[in-house]
N, C-alpha and C positions, 0 to 999 in steps of 0.2 A: 503493499499500499504506500503510494507516494505522499510525500509531505506537500503542503500547499502553503506559500508565503504570499502575503499581500505587502508588495513593497512599492512605496512611493515613488511615482516616475520621474519626480524632479528632485526629490531630496530623500535618497535612499536610507534606509534605518540602518545604520552601522552594524547593529546587533544581527539583524537578519542577513545582512552581506556576509558578516563573518561566518553564520551558520551555513549559509550556501555555499561558501567557499570551501568549508570543511567537508561538506558532502561530496564535493568535486575531487578533493583531493584524496578521499577514500575509496574512490572508484565509482562514484555515483553518476548517473546520466540527469541532466537537469533540462527542463525546458524554460527559457528565458527570452524575454523582449529584446528587440534591437530598435533601430531606427527605421527598419521597413518592414519586418515581420516577426512572428516568434520562431525560435530556432531550437534545435537540439544540440547539447553541448557536454563536453568531458574533458578529463585531463588528456593532454596530448600525449602522455606516455603511457596511458592505460588502454591496453590491447582489449582487454574484456569488454570495458565501457565502450570502446570503438564497435566492438563487434554486435553488442546490444543495439547501438544506434543503427547498424546496417541492416538488422534484422527488423527493427520496428519501420524502417523506410523501405525495405527489401533492395537494398542497392547491390550492385556489383562491386568487383574488386577494382574496376576501371572508375569508380566515382572519385571525383575530386573533392577532397575536404578543405575546409578553410580554416586558417589560424585566425582568431579575433584577438587582435593586440590592443593594448592600452596606448600606444604612442609610436612615434616614428623611430625613436632609439631602440624600441623593442624589435621592430620590423628586421632591422640590419642583422640581428642575431640569427633570424631564421631564413632570410631571403637576400639575394646578391642584388644590391641597389648601386647603380652608378649614378653619376650627378645628374644626368638628365632625368632618369626616372625619380630621383630624390626631390626634384622640383615638382614633377607631377605629383607625387604622393603628398607632398607638403601643401599644394594648392587644393587638394580633394579630399584630404582626410581632417577630421572625421567626416564621414558621410556614406552616402547610399551606394558606394563601390566595393567591388571584390576586384583586386589585382592579381593577375597571374604573374609569377615572378620565378627565377631559377632559385631553386632551394640552396641552404647551406648543409653542411654535415649534421647541423644540430636538429634537423627536422627528421624523426623517425621514417625509416624508407617506407613502411606500409602506408604512410599518408602521401607519398609522391605519387605524381602521373607516372605509370610504369616507364614511359619511353622517353618522355621531356625532362624528367626530373624536376618537375616545378611544382610550386604549392601557391594555393590561394590565400592572399593576406586582406585583412579587412580591419578597419578601425570605425565601429559604429558611433553615430552621433546620438547617444543614448546614456543618460547618467547611471542608470542600472549597470549597463554592460561596463562602463568604465569604471565602476566602483568594484565590480566583480574582478576585472583583470588586475587592477591595482592591488585589491588584497590578495589575490592569488600569487601575484609576481610573476606571472609567464601567460603566454596565451591560453585561450579556450580552443580547442578542438571542437568545430562547429559545421552544422548543416541546417538548411531550412527546414522547419517541420511541415512538410508536405506529405501526407500519408499516401500510400501505395493507391494508385487509380485515380488521385486527385489532381487537378492541374495549379490549385491555388494553396498557399499556406492556411492552416487554422489559425483562428482570430481570437475565440473565445477561451480565455483560461479555464473556465468551468467545464466546457466541452472537451478541452484536453485532458483535464483531470479525469472525467468520466470515461473517456476513451483509453487512456494510457495510464490509469494509476497502479497497473500491475507490471508495467514495463518501464517506468522511468522512477527515479528517487525523490525528484523534486519538481514541482511546479510552481514557478514564479508568475503571480499576477501582477504585472507592471502596467495594467491599462491597455487601452488600443493603442496600437503601434503601426497600423497599416498591414496590407496583404499583397505588397508588390515586392517581388524579389530585387536584389540589387543589381545594378548594371555591372556587367563584367569586361573588364579591359585586360588584354594579354599585352605584357610588357616584356616578353622573353625575347621578341626580336627587335630590330632597329626601329621600327615604326609601330607605335600603338595599335591594337586591333580591338574593334568594339566585338566581342564574342555574344553578349547578350545585352539587349536593351531593356532595363529595368527602370527602377525609381530615380536613379542618378541621370542627370544631363549628359550626353555623350557627344553632342555636336563639335566640340572642340577637340575631340580625338580622331574625327573623320578627315 
């Protein structure tokens, strides 16, 4: 049976953030809000938690997970960022974007794109996420909460609890946060490429 925390979307309660992070550290799978939609997350080093998420979403081994980071300095630990990409990241984070970058050796191999050795990186513009990642001290391994057979993410935390209370360890109710996925920008080549048009404006990347 999952726990259910109601966390203030603008002023997250420190006590609940600490409890949520302890659940993540102990191998728990959590549902949490971002600036686009709700997501499933876990500790990036926990293979069992990752497998749980893959079962919930019925994901293949080729699925690209995303590392949700707290700031730009954390990104450089997990992704290779040159000066041009750094300027892009600085301009568009935090925000509704996932950037595909070449990964460093700090990223567990099971999270990488099998051929391109790349990883998704994201800094959401959401106080709850930023509080979670600051308390955790490292990224949250994450994927959008889109159930098998559905085209859009779930939006109601009470429905999430009803559907997934036996499969996740924590549902964080952070209010309504949208139902549109991020825009995905591939920065692994010399010219940025828009892979998916989502909530973030992409005209400047074309």
